[in-house]
N, C-alpha and C positions, 0 to 999 in steps of 0.2 A: 139348609140355613145359610144365609148370606154371610160371607166372611167380613167382619167389620174392618179388616185391613184395606179391602178394596172398596168399601162403601163409604164415600166421603160425605160429610154433612152437607145438606142442601140449604141450610139457613145458618146465619150467624147468630151469636148470642145477642139477646135483646139489649138495646142501649138503655142504660140506667140513667134516669134523671137525677139532677142534683137534689140531695135530700132523701133519695129513695132508701138509702142504707139506714138512715135514722128511723124512717117509718117502719121498715121491716124489723128493726131492733125493738121499737116500741110495741109492735104487734106481738112479738114473741116473748117479751119481758112480762111475765105474769105477776112479778112482784111490784110492778109500777102501780102507784095509786091511781084510782079512777078519777077522771076529770069530768067536769060538767060539760054539757053540750056547748055552752057559751065559750068556755075556755078552748075546747077543741076547734070551734069555728074561728076564734081569734088566731089560733096557731096556724090554721090552714090559710087564712087571709094573709098573715105575715109571711108565710112561706111563698105564696103566689107573688106577693109584692117583691120579695127578695129575688125570686127567679126572674121577674121582669127587669129588675135593676141589673142583674148580671148580664142579661141579653143585651140591654142597652149599652152598658159600659164596655162589655167585651174584654179584650186584652189590653185596652188602653188604661184601665183602672188598675194602677200599680198596687193599691191596697185591697183589691178585690179577692174573692175566694179562689180564683184561678191561680194565684201566685202562692197559695198556702199549701199546695201538694196534699190536699185532703182527698178522702174517698169521693169519687164522682168527678174529680177534676182531671188533671193531666194524666193520671194513672189510667183512667178509663179510656181516654182517647188513644193512649199508646197501646192499650189492650186491644182496642178495635182495629188499630193499624196492623197489628200482628195477625189477627184472625182474618181469614178470607174463605169464601166458599170454594167448592171444587171448580165451579165454572170460572170464577175469578182467577184461580190458580192456573187453569188451562190457558186463559187469555194472557196472563202475565208471561208464562213460559213461551207461548207462541210469539208474543211481541219480542221477547229476548232473542228467540231463534231467528226471527226475521231481521232483527237488528244486526245479528252476527252475519247473516248472509249479505245484508246491504253493505256492511263494512268490508267484507271480502270482495264484493263487486266494485266498491269504491276504489279499493286498492288496485284492482286489475284494470278498471276502466277510467280511473281518474274522475269519478263522479258520475251522476246520472244526468241524462238529458231526455227530451221528449221522445226521441227515437228509441232510446234504450227502454223506456217505459212501454212504448208501443210494442216492442218485441216481448215484453213480459218476461224479463230475465229471471225475476224472482220466482215466478210460477214454474219456469223451466227447471230452475235449480231445485225447487221443492219436489217436482216430479222425479228428477234424477235421483235425489236423495232417497225418496220413497222406494224407487225401483231397486236401488243398490242395497237398501236396508232389507228388502225382501230377498235379495240375492238372485234376481232373475236376469236373464239375457234380454235386454230391451233396446239395444242399438243395432240396427241392421244397416251397416255403413260400408260393407265390402264393395257394393256395386256403385258407390258414389265416387270412386277414384279411377283415374285414367292411368293405369299401370304402364301402358305403352308409351306414355308421354314422359316417363322418367328419363331425364337426360343425365348420362354418366358424367358429363362435364360439370353439372350443377351439384354433384355429390361433394360435400365438404369432407376433407381428409385432415385430421388433426393428429399431430405427433407430439406426445407429451411424455413418452416413456422410452427407455432404452431397450427393454425386452418386450415380450408378447403382452398385449392387453388381454387381461383375463376376465374382467368384470366391468359392466357399465350399469348405472342406475340413474333414473330421473327423479327429480322432485315431483310432488303431486301435481303442481301446476305446469310442469315441464320447462320452467324458466332456468333451472340449474341441472347440470349433468356432472356426475362423478365418474371417473375412470380409474381403474387400478391395474397393476401389472405384476409380472413375475419379479421385477426389480424391487418390489416392496413399497413403491411410491403410490400416492393417491393425488389426483389432479382434479380440481374443481373448475368447471367451465361455465361461462355465461352463454346461454343458448340464443340470446339476441345478437351478441357481437361475436360469438365463438372465440372469445379470448379467455386466457387463464385468469382465474380469480385468486386461486391459492394452490399451493403444493405442499403435501406432507411427504417429505423424503423418506425413503426406506433406509434401514440400517444394515450393517454388515452381519452376516449370519453368525450366530453365537454370542453377539454382544449382549451382556446382561443389563437389566434396568433401562433398556432403550425405550423411549416414548414413541411407539409406533410399531411397525412390522420389520422383522429381520429375515424374512423368507417370503416365498411366493404368496401373494394375495390371490385367493380363488373366488371370493364372493363378497357382496356388499348388499346393504338394504338401508332404505331411508324411511323414517316415520312419516306418516301421511300429513302431519302438520308441519313438516320441514324443520323439526327441532333437532333430531338426532340422526347421525349416520353411523351404521355399524359395519365393521369390516372383519374378515377372518381369513385364515389361510393355513399354510403348512407349519407355521410356528406354534400352532395349537392355541392361539390367543384370539379372543374377540375384543377388538378395540371399539370403544364408543366415542364419537366425536361430536362437538357442538357445531352445527351447520352455520349458525349466525355468528359465532365468535371465532370460528376456525381454530379450535383448541381441543386437546385431548381431555376426556372426562374420566374414563375408567377402563380398566382391562379385566376381562373375565378369563380365568385360566383353568376352569374345571374340566374341560374336555381333554381326553388322553391321546387324541390323534388329530389329524388334519381337519380343519373346519371347512366343510364343502358347500354349505348352504345357509343363508340367513334370510329371514322374512319378518317384517313388522306387521302385526295385526292392524288392519285399517281402522283409523280413528282412535287407536290406543298406543301406549308405549310398551306393549307386551311384545317381546322379541322371541322368535323361535330360531334355534340353531341346530344344524345337522352336521354330523361328523363321520369320519371314517372309523370311529370307534363303535359304530352301529347304534348310537343313541341320538335322541333328540332332547334338547334341554330348553326349558322355558326360563325367561328372565324378565324381571320388572326393572326397567331402566330408570324409572323415576326414583325407585327406592335403592337402586344400585345393588339389586339382590337376585340371587339364584332362587328359582321357585321349585322346579321338579324335573325329573328325568323320565323319558318315555323309552321303553324297550320293546322290541319286536322284530326289527329287521335282522336278517341272518347274514348280511354282507354290508360292505361299505355303503353308506347312504350318499347318493350322488347329488341330490337337489331337494329343495323344499319350497313350498309356496303357501300363501294364506290370503284371505280376504277379510271381511268384517266379522264373521262369526268366530266364536272361540273354538276353532279347530284348524288343522293344517293338513296338507297332503305332502307325501314324500315318496321318493323312489329309492329302492335298495340294491341297485347294481345287479350283481349276478344272482341274487335271490329271486330276480325277475318278478318282483311285486311292487305295486304302488299301494300305499296305505293312507287312509284317512283317520286322523287322530281326533277323537271327540274328547276335549279336555274336561268338560263339565261331567260327562258320563263316565270318564275314565275307561274308555273303550276304544277299539280300533276296528276299522273295516279293511279287509285285505282284498286286493284286486290282482288277479293273476295275468301276467304277461306271457312272454315266450311265443309270440306270433311267428308263424312260418309263411313264406311266400307260396303262392300256388304253383310257381315254376318248379320243376323237378330236375334233379340230376339224372345221369344215366343209370345210376343204381337205385333210383326211385326216391332218394332222400330229398327233402326240400332244398332248393338252391340257396335260399337265404333264410336263416333262422335267427330270431332275436335271442341273444345270449345274455343281455343285461339291459336294464332300464336306467338311463343316465340323466335325463332332464324332464322337468315337469312344469306346467303352467296352468293355473286355474282360469277358466273362462268366466264362470259365475259360481254361485254356491252349489250348483248341481252338476256341473260338467268341468272336466279338465282334459288336457292333452299331454301325452308323453312321447318321448323319443328315445331310441336305443341304438345299440351297436349293430343291429341287423338292418339299419336304414329304415326302420318301421316308425311311422307316426300313427298314434292311436288316439281316438276320441272316446272318452269314458263318461258314463252316467253313474252317479253315486249309488243308484239303485240296482246296478247290474255288476256282476263279478267279472264279466268278460268285456272287452272293448265293444262299443257300439259300431265302430267302423275303423278300419286300418288300411294304410297304404304302404306297400313295400315293393321295391326300394323307393323311398320318397325323393331321394336326391341322386338317383342314378347308380351306376355300377362303375367301380374302379377296376380296371384290368391291368394286372401285372404279369410279367413274364418270368417263369422259373426255368432254370436249366434242366431240372429233372422232371417237372410236371407240365411244362409249357405255359400256356395262358391260364391265369387264375382270376376268376371274377369274384370280387367282394363288393358288398354294398358300402357306399359312403355312409358311415354312421352319423346319427343326428347328434351334433355337439352342443346345440343351443336351441331353445324354443321359448317363445314369449307370446302373450295374447294382449290384444287391446281390450281392457277389462269390460265385461258386460256387453260385449259386441260379438259379431259373427266373423271377426277377422283375427287371424293369428299368423305368426311368422316363424320360420325355422332356418337353421343354418348348419353347414357342414364345411368341407373343404373342396367341394366340387366346383367352386367358382361362382356360386350363386346364393343369394338370399331369396328364399321362396315365400310367397304370400298365399294363404289359404282362406277359403270362405266356407263357413259352416252352412249347411242347407237349411231352408226354412223350417223343416221338421226336426232339426237338431239330431238327425240320424246318420249323417254322412258329411263329407267335406271334399272340396276340390281345389286345385290350384288355379289362382286367378292372375298371378303375376310373378315375375322374378326380376331381380336386380343383380347385375354382375359385381361381385366382390371377390378379389383375388386374396387367397390366404385362408387360414383356419379361423372360422367364426367361433370364438370361445365364449362370447356372451352377446346377447341381443335384447333390446328393450324397444317397445313401441308405446307412444304416448300422444294423446291429443293435447296440444298446448292451448291453455286458456289465457286470455279471451279471444285470441286470433283464430282458434279452432283449426289450426294447422296440425296435421298428423305427421309425426316425425319418428323415424327409426334410427336408433343408435346401435352400431355394430362394433364390438371389440374384436379386432383382427390381430392375429399373430402369425409368426412363421412356424410355430409349433403348437401342439395341444397344451392346454393349461395343466393337465394332470400328468404329463409325461413328455419325453423327448424322442419317442420311437418314430415320430413323423416330423420331418423338417422340410419346409418349402422355402426356397431362397429366391428363385427366379421371379422377378417382378412383384415380390411380396414385401410389404413394410409392416412393421409393428405400429399400428395406428388405430384411430377411432374414426369410423365412417358415419357421417350424418346424412340421412336420406329423407327428403321431404316428399310425401305422396301428393301429387297434384290432383285436384278435384276435376270431375267431368264438368263441362260447361253447363249441362243441364242441371247439375246438382247445386250450382251456385245460385244464391238468392240475392 
């Protein structure tokens, strides 16, 4: 049996003519006296004449029946305006959606012209929205860039913080970039001019009732509509800021340890936060409210990511697991890491083994990538408990000399990873001196390195974004002299605490 909730009416209520109510009433009123045929005919003739007078006079007759608010007058017309068929509703919603898209394109392009219409920008946007709604990888762009043509002299280097840059985040359009640091400050940058737009200074550690952060900031996230910026760090506070007004909105203080990851659900103001207290919390930023807490990780949570569906993925440090949290189903899927290299030591043990999973990035709704301290980068499919493909060590080997043991080889662990959403391109960073770019194979079962860019220092955060409408693909890299989570590594020679902006040049054959 068809559910009446999903079965919309196919016809509207029939329009009632003026006087129909009185006829219906006379028909059902059995107490009314019988009239002769002549009287009934006279009444019908009078009614027809009255109807024709109303049609001729219309709204111009101030003393007509339309101004009396009787049954069959304005109330009927308003009733008909409210009611609509299922088809009419779909048309209305589609027009509103197209109007919203056109407004967005108008803002980005400064209006439409014939060339824009010829390229069918609206159709392209609709197709993109449909693919993203389905959550599938639909952009094969890795082969369209000329990685060898990246000029180190053209890389923008911006210094806005005193200490190591620990987090970078783009707006959805790529027009704004935020950077954060161990000094507790946040800087807002214009990506067109590369100038500072605003700075939220950090406070001294231990200062109470300070509006902002008083300790290291480790993570940031921006809502897809560009309304909210969320920041978190070692002071255990999640601060929410207004992007448009450059002001503080609210502080969430429910976590009991360092905030290590933040992510806004795409198209919503639902915020996910990860912490070293081993929990993930959900927040409704519009309502300024805490929603629920997710438990499962057995160690400090290092990173978190999400896309459009009501779920998120996270990595749990030395519990060596990645987890997908299905919020609606109140369930979680556990993915086991701990990958070892094929190279063996003299005693037969693996030369490099993954001891923790530290960073994660979603490719689309079905795939994600992780990085860990064993120098391993792994590609995962949500339908499999083990990685689809792994490379170790992805960023090479660091050789140190010990007086007692001689040369010791350790892998450069993966400190940051980011994907170009819904595409076959992702980026990773360490402190080996390079940011590396990777391409996912057409069958989505492996990946390979396609390019690298020299960046001196520790890559604490990395973001990649296609800037609309120019379609430039830009990488932002947060660089520091030390790791964001500790000070056991410090690089001084030729390293500055700064943000690097790298633009990927397109191949000549890819340009249209």
